[in-house]
C-alpha positions, 0 to 999 in steps of 0.5 A, spaced: 641 828 142 637 831 148 632 836 145 626 841 147 622 846 143 622 853 146 622 860 146 628 864 146 628 871 150 631 877 148 637 880 151 633 885 155 629 880 158 635 876 160 639 882 163 633 883 167 633 876 170 640 876 171 639 882 176 633 878 179 638 872 180 643 877 183 638 879 188 636 872 190 644 871 191 644 877 195 638 874 199 643 868 200 638 863 196 642 857 194 641 852 189 643 850 182 643 857 178 641 857 171 646 861 166 642 868 164 644 867 157 640 860 156 634 862 160 628 861 155 621 858 156 620 851 154 614 849 150 615 841 150 621 837 152 622 831 147 628 828 151 633 823 148 632 822 140 636 820 134 639 825 129 634 822 124 628 825 127 630 832 125 627 833 118 620 831 121 621 836 127 623 841 122 617 840 118 613 840 125 616 847 127 615 850 120 607 848 120 606 850 127 610 857 126 606 858 120 599 857 123 601 862 129 602 870 129 608 873 133 605 876 140 607 879 146 608 877 153 611 880 159 615 878 166 610 876 171 611 874 179 616 869 181 613 862 183 616 855 185 614 848 183 611 844 187 610 850 192 614 855 195 615 851 202 617 845 198 620 848 192 624 844 187 624 849 182 624 857 182 621 861 176 619 867 173 612 867 170 609 870 164 603 874 162 600 878 156 597 874 150 597 868 154 591 866 149 596 866 143 601 862 147 597 857 149 594 856 142 602 856 140 603 850 145 596 847 143 598 847 136 605 844 137 603 839 142 598 836 137 602 836 131 608 833 135 603 827 138 600 826 131 607 825 128 608 820 134 612 823 139 612 821 146 610 827 150 609 829 157 602 829 160 603 835 165 599 841 164 603 847 161 605 852 165 609 858 162 615 860 166 622 861 166 626 857 170 631 861 174 634 856 180 633 848 181 634 845 187 633 851 192 636 850 199 630 851 203 627 855 207 626 860 202 625 868 203 618 870 204 615 871 197 611 877 199 618 880 200 621 878 193 619 884 189 624 883 184 621 882 177 619 888 174 614 887 168 617 887 162 614 886 155 617 882 149 615 880 143 615 872 141 617 871 134 620 864 133 619 857 135 626 854 136 628 847 137 634 847 142 639 841 144 641 840 151 648 838 152 654 838 156 661 842 153 667 842 157 663 840 164 658 846 162 650 845 160 649 849 153 643 849 149 644 851 142 639 852 137 638 846 132 632 849 128 629 856 128 622 858 125 619 865 124 612 865 127 607 868 122 607 876 121 
């Protein structure tokens, strides 16, 4: 199973991001688009793991969710990795209670490491991926005021599976744990 832990987005946020995707397509931006129904914030990518790890992951999520309170975030400006002129990923950033988001990530990262999971060492940059492998050059980012600042509440920590079904990538929830409060 290919697994990752993340935050599901409310439908209102997905609808707003769908409009961003439509606007980008109208600007003739091309690449590998993410399906709006599967947009999310990834906290930790775990990679390919056997089914027998699920009870341990369930306990990790329960521990981390129980020690973190629900909090609010909001959509922020668009960005790209590694840079706009060499973009391999286009994304929308998040703002709001970043202290709480970073605390959630840090607790999750630590708990996973303590339990022997092999994790990526890159810095956590919270974002929502819209497009992979965009065709360059991209429109001037200053002309892209496509994201409206929309607040939303983070209430759950989710273990997702990434798999192909009928030639399409889907991301079912495997384990969901409510944050405290």
